[in-house]
N, C-alpha and C positions, 0 to 999 in steps of 0.2 A: 515250576521250580527251576531256577537258573542252573546251568551246567556247573558242577563244582570245580571244573578245571579252569574255568574262566576267572581271571583275577586282575583285570586292567580297567582303565578309564573307558567310558563310552566314547566311541569314535564317531567321526562325521558320517561314516558309512552306516553305523548302527542307527544314528539319528534319522538318516534318510530312509532306512528300512522300516522303522516304526512309523515314521510320518506318512509313508505310502499307504498305511492301513487306514488312515483317516480321510474324511471328505475335505479336500483342501478348500472348497468354497465356503465351508461353515466357519463363521467368525463368532467371537464372543464380544458382544457389546455391553459394556458395563455402564450403568447409570451412576455417575459420580455422586458421592455423599460429601457435601461441602465441609462436614464436621470431621471427616476422617482423612488421615494422611496416607500418601503413597498407595493410592488405589490402582487397580489394574486399568490401563487405558484400553482402547478398542484394539484387541489383538487376537490372533488365533490361539487356540489351546495348544497347538503344536509349537507355536513360538514360545509359549510359556515353558514347555518342556525343553526347548533349546536353551533357555536361560539357565535351567538347572544344570545343564551339562558342564558348564565352566566351573561351577562350585561343587560338583559331585565328588565326594571323597572316595578313595579306592576301597573296594569291598572284596574280601577273599574268603574262600571256604577252607583254605589250607593255612594252618597256623604257622608252619615253617616258612611260608612265603611272605608273611606279613611284614617282617623287618626289611626284606630285600626290596619289596615294591612299595614300602612305606604305606601300607594299608591302614586305614583308620578302624574299620570294622572287620572283625573275624566272626563269620556266621556260625551259629550253633544249631541246636535242635529246634524243631517246630513246636510252637506253643499251642497253636490252634489254626483252623482253616475254615473258610466260609465260601459263599458263592462268588464273592468279588475278589478276595485276596486271602493271603495266609499271613499269620504272625509268627515270627521266628525270634529266637533269642540271639543276641550278638554281644560281642565284647568290644567296647569302645577303647581303643589303644590310647587315644589322646587324654581321656579323662579317667582311665583305669576303672571302669564300671561296666556292669551288665545293663543292657538296654533291650527293648523290644523293637523289632522292625516289622512294619506291615508292608507287604509286597503285593502289587496288583497281579492277578493271574493273567497270563498272556498266551497260554498254550493254544487257545482256540481263537486267537485274534482279538483285537481291542477296538471297540467302536469309540467314536468321538464322545458319546454320552457316557460310556463306562469310564473313560479316562477322566472326563470332567467331574464325574461324581466322586472318583477316588481323590482327585486333587482337592475338591471341595470338602471332603471329609477331613483331610489334614488341616485345611484352612479354618474350618469351623472349630475343630477341637483345639487348635492352637490359639484362636482368638477368644475362646471362652476360658478366661483365666480365673479359675475358682478351685478351692481345695478338693472338691468332689469330682473334678474333671481332669483326666489324666493329661499331664504336660506333654506337648509335642516339641521335640528338639530341633528337627530340621526335615526338609524334604529334598529328595534327590533322585538319581537314576541308578539302577543296577547296571552291571557291565553289559547285560544283554539289551539295555534300553528301557526296561520296564521301570516305572516310577516306584518309589518307596518313601515312607516317612518313618523316622525314628521317634520313640517315645519312652517314657518311664516304664520300667519293668516292675510290676507290683507283685509282691509275694502275698498270696492269699488264696481265697476260694470264692466261688460265685455264691450269690444269695440262693440260687437254685439248689446247689449242693447242701447248703445249710438247712434250708427248708425240708429237703428230702430226708436228711439225717434226723432232724427234729421230729418229723412225721413218724419215723420207725422207732422212735424212743431211744436214740443213742444217748447214753448217760453223759459222755464227754461233751457232746454238743449242748446238752441241756445245761451243763455247768457253765460252759463258755458263752452261751447265747440265751441268757435269761430274759425275762420280760422287759426289764428296764434297759438292758443292753440293746434289745431289738428296737425299742422305742427311740433310743438315741440315734441308732443307725437310720431309722426311718425319717427322723427329723432332719438329719444331715442330707439324706437323699432329697427330701422336699426342698431344702435350701438350694441344692444344686440345680434342680429342675426350675425352680422359681427364678434363679439367676439367668439360666438359659432363655427362659421366656422373656425376661426383661431385655434381652439382647435380640429378641425377635426370632429365636430358634426353637423349633419343636422337634423333639427327638424322634418320634414316630415308631420306635422299636424298643420302648422301655419294658423290660421284663426281667425276672430274677436272674436269668442267664447272662444278662448284660450289666449286672451290678456286681462289682468285685469288692469283697470285704478283705482288707489287708491287715497287717499287724497294727497293734495299738489303736484299733477302732477306725482305721482309715476306710472310708467309703469312696469308691471310684465308679463313676458312670461311664461305661465303655460303649464302643461301637456306634459312632455317630454317622455311619455310612448312609443311613436313610433320612437323616435330619433334613428339615426344610427350613430355609430362611424366609420368614414371612415379611411382608411389607409393613411399614410403620403404622399404617392405618388398619392392619388386620388384627393386631393384638394390642389391647389396652396397656398403656404404661411402658411401651418399648422405648428404650433409651435412644438418644440421637446418634450415639456412636455404635450403631448396629453392626452386625457381622457382614463382611463382603467376601464373596467367593467368585470363582470363574463361572459358576452356574447362575450368577445374577442376571445373565442375559436371558431374555424371554424364550429364545429357541432352545435353551438348555435347561430350563426349569421344568419341574414336574407339571404335566398337563392336568387340568381339571378332569376328574373322572378316573385318573390313574389310582390304583390301589397298591400300596406298598406297606409292608410290615408283617408281623406274625399274627395270623388270624385269631388265636386265642387271647391275644393281648391288645387287639385293636379297639379304639373307641368307636362308637357307632358312626360318627361322622367320617372317620377315617375309612371304615369298611365301605361306606357309601361312595367313597372317592370324592 
């Protein structure tokens, strides 16, 4: 978690500090897709981080400092935390709205693969433009150099919480989530996953805890951190305008035999690596 007293732009010294944690010889070679525009050229992941610095808006934890330093985001409370990063609430001064910001954990050092996976999560989520997939607004760097991306803050509860409350016979939940309502939500969920598959993306961690049910029947598929972008020949019906990320390079892609996901929700082939 960044120091709450820090509230300035990332500096060249901070960039150098975080870049020293990476293996400078590692490069990201992207195989261009002729049907897609503005793809990454062959460049280091650290260079990508450098590009973010110029566009990074000021973030502060102190509301009283926001006007003086012209901060865009005022950081609020933590929404959730995982093994890779944490999600916190923030107020967007420019658009006068609450957003969610995901920040990469950096307290134990950041490897090249961990950084690339975090950036790829933001890119995958942003490129999958569908009502069931949460919109990503921008990607940037925190004052301490750690990357973040901002996204829509959804008011709601997880499908896991809904299922647990239905299981214990909560009358309020039974009224709100009847059979027809649950079928409609399941149908929307299937549409979102089918859309992702059409773009060559497999979620790999689909479970009730990663499905958020918002107001007015909104269904959002969350946490694409373990998602894998498949080749066009690996999934039938993949569109030509597939998803491109910094992990498109062979040396940064998931190796065959690697197992990633939640054991209780893995498909057999995923568990086999």
